C-alpha positions, -999 to 999 in steps of 0.1 A, spaced: -279 454 -736 -281 473 -703 -260 465 -673 -277 474 -640 -259 476 -606 -287 472 -580 -274 464 -545 -301 452 -522 -305 453 -484 -322 422 -470 -339 426 -436 -346 392 -422 -362 383 -389 -360 346 -381 -368 320 -355 -348 289 -346 -372 259 -345 -358 225 -339 -324 235 -352 -339 248 -385 -335 284 -395 -371 296 -403 -377 331 -416 -405 347 -398 -406 379 -420 -386 393 -448 -384 427 -465 -363 437 -495 -354 473 -499 -338 481 -532 -327 511 -552 -311 513 -586 -276 529 -582 -261 527 -617 -271 519 -652 -252 521 -684 -253 504 -718 -225 480 -725 -210 482 -760 -213 444 -765 -231 414 -750 -220 407 -714 -213 371 -702 -204 378 -666 -198 405 -641 -174 410 -611 -168 437 -586 -137 449 -568 -139 443 -530 -145 480 -523 -171 484 -551 -150 510 -569 -146 490 -601 -169 468 -622 -155 441 -645 -176 430 -675 -167 399 -694 -181 403 -729 -188 379 -758 -160 395 -777 -134 380 -754 -127 412 -735 -130 424 -699 -142 460 -698 -134 479 -666 -156 506 -653 -155 528 -622 -184 532 -598 -197 561 -619 -199 541 -651 -168 556 -667 -147 531 -686 -112 527 -672 -97 502 -696 -100 470 -716 -82 436 -711 -82 411 -740 -88 375 -728 -90 340 -743 -121 333 -763 -131 303 -741 -134 324 -709 -170 323 -696 -167 334 -659 -147 360 -640 -142 369 -604 -121 396 -586 -100 393 -555 -76 416 -536 -77 453 -529 -48 475 -540 -57 503 -516 -52 479 -487 -19 466 -500 -35 433 -513 -26 427 -549 -57 427 -571 -63 398 -594 -89 386 -619 -97 349 -621 -109 338 -655 -126 304 -660 -134 287 -692 -136 250 -702 -110 232 -681 -88 263 -677 -85 288 -649 -63 318 -655 -51 345 -631 -44 381 -641 -26 405 -618 -39 441 -619 -25 474 -610 -44 507 -612 -31 542 -613 -40 563 -583 -44 601 -583 -15 618 -565 -16 655 -559 18 670 -569 9 707 -569 38 727 -555 59 696 -548 96 699 -557 106 681 -589 135 675 -613 132 671 -651 108 687 -676 77 702 -661 55 690 -690 71 655 -693 46 628 -703 58 605 -675 59 615 -638 78 595 -612 65 603 -577 87 594 -547 73 592 -512 104 594 -489 116 597 -453 149 615 -447 159 590 -421 151 559 -443 184 543 -454 168 528 -485 154 563 -495 190 576 -496 197 553 -525 168 565 -547 184 598 -558 212 582 -579 187 559 -595 163 588 -605 192 609 -617 202 581 -640 166 577 -652 164 614 -659 196 612 -681 182 582 -699 148 599 -706 155 636 -715 124 656 -717 102 625 -711 105 621 -673 97 643 -643 107 632 -608 86 646 -579 95 643 -542 68 639 -515 75 636 -478 62 605 -460 73 608 -424 76 575 -405 67 579 -368 96 557 -357 121 583 -367 120 614 -344 142 635 -366 122 628 -398 97 655 -393 122 683 -385 142 672 -416 111 672 -438 101 707 -426 137 720 -431 136 707 -467 103 724 -473 117 756 -458 147 754 -481 123 749 -510 108 783 -501 142 798 -509 147 777 -541 172 753 -525 152 722 -518 175 698 -537 206 712 -520 190 706 -486 177 672 -498 211 660 -508 229 673 -477 204 658 -453 206 624 -469 244 626 -469 244 634 -431 217 608 -424 239 589 -398 245 620 -377 212 638 -384 198 659 -356 183 695 -353 217 710 -349 231 693 -380 200 704 -400 206 740 -389 243 738 -398 234 725 -433 209 754 -437 236 779 -430 262 761 -453 239 762 -483 233 799 -478 197 801 -466 184 833 -451 183 820 -415 157 844 -403 133 834 -430 143 797 -425 134 799 -388 102 817 -395 91 792 -422 102 762 -401 76 771 -374 48 782 -397 14 767 -401 18 768 -438 48 744 -438 31 721 -412 0 719 -435 21 711 -465 38 683 -447 5 669 -435 -8 671 -470 21 651 -483 15 624 -457 -22 623 -464 -16 620 -501 7 591 -495 -18 573 -473 -45 579 -500 -22 564 -525 -17 533 -503 18 541 -491 28 521 -460 65 523 -461 94 542 -478 106 546 -504 73 543 -524 75 550 -561 48 556 -586 50 559 -624 20 580 -636 2 568 -605 10 531 -609 30 516 -580 65 505 -588 70 470 -576 104 463 -591 128 492 -581 156 482 -604 167 506 -631 156 481 -658 122 476 -641 114 513 -638 126 520 -673 102 494 -686 74 511 -668 85 544 -683 85 529 -718 51 514 -713 37 547 -700 51 566 -730 34 540 -754 1 544 -736 
């Protein structure tokens, strides 16, 4: 059978007569946007709020998930009595996405999480470069909760040798005036192969952090200060920082720290919760 996605635009001119809404003229303009053949009979269809995903409930007790281009994203097994589905929420807006499944006298609710693409080209990382699982951290150097992430990720790296890569991305919060200079300093240190030394020292000095402290740290870890100053004020570093922030916004980041396992947001930031996500990612 064919599934057709045919949004319509209804142009309606109406008159109010005696409190009754009377259409005076109506015109329907339609255009077929998407067509693909479902692999099995379809019972019901639902859409994500932004139209980026299509959910097909099939006669084989499955929900097939497609993107707006007709590419299949995944499959969810459901109970055999499910006859209707609807979708609510919007992950990109920070609203948890859910599927409501109705059948007989039962209504079931499934929570959904979708991987988001995150650009990590050139970003500093720890672990194996070709690891099957990537943990991306969006962080602000003035965020006290972010300072506690490094011990957690170090433990996870020890527990998953060769399987995990930890990537750092800046997400500067506007409330912290020193956050941007700190982020730029860390990127300048990365240019000299000393990102993580700068990273650790900045977080350690978080309570007293200011431009003078950052400069002192740069000297203490042995950076070429002429190059450091040059890089710190370069357009290239400013662009890299803006790219990090834009990547975070695109991924739905609204606060720090924000963690992702292979693009899926981490909601339980305990060691056990993240390890379970790593295990699940390796199985997939």
